[in-house]
N, C-alpha and C positions, 0 to 999 in steps of 0.2 A: 578690127578693134572691138572690144566689148563695149557696150553701152553703159553710161552712167558711172564709170570708174575713172575716166580721164578728165583733166581740167579743161576748161574752155580755152581754145587757141585763137588769138585775135591777130589781125594785121594791125600794128601799132606804130606810133612815131617815138623816136628817141630825140629829145631836145637837149642840146648842150647849152651851157652858159654863154658860149661864144656866138651862138645863134645857128650853129649847124644842126640840120635835121636829117634823120635817116629813118627809112621805112623798114621794119622788120616784122617777123612773126614771133609772138610770145604769148605767154599766159598772163602777162600783166599789161594793162592798158596804159598808154601815155606815160613814159618814163622821162624824168628830168635828171640830167647828170651835170656834174661840175666841170669835167674835163674830158675831151675826146681826142682822137688821132689828128684832128685838124688844128687843135690848139696846144697839144702836149709838147713840151720842149724836146723830148726825145724824138719825136716824129717830124717836128718842124726843123730840126737841125740847130736849135738855139741853146741846146744843153751845154753847160760848161762844167768841166771837172775842176774843182778847186781843192787844192792842198791846203787845208786850213791849218794854220800855225805850224807848218812844216812837219806834219804827222809822219810822212814817209821817211824823212831824214831822222826824225826822233826814233823811229822804230829801227832803222838801220843802225844808228849809233848804239842802241841799247842791246839788240839781238843779232844784228848781222855783222859780217866781216866786211871790212872795207878792202879795196883792191891791193893795197900794200901789204896787208897780212896774208892774202891769198897768194901772192906771188913769192913771198919769203919762205912759205912752208915748203919743205922738201917733198917730192913725190914718193909715194909709198910703193915699194917694189912688191910685186905679187908672186 
């Protein structure tokens, strides 16, 4: 490594709002974050997928074919 061209590299702590701390190496000292893998809903398994106001059904009615239309269409010979 050349001298005087690289940033300083520190052993630092990352602190989450939930109280979790992690030791890492970084060019920034002592980071504070809002959410981490210990409290994020995706990683804790508490994430819920919500179909707000029937968006999927609304899309299918507007653009998609329902099952009765698909079964009534004749097969196209090749």
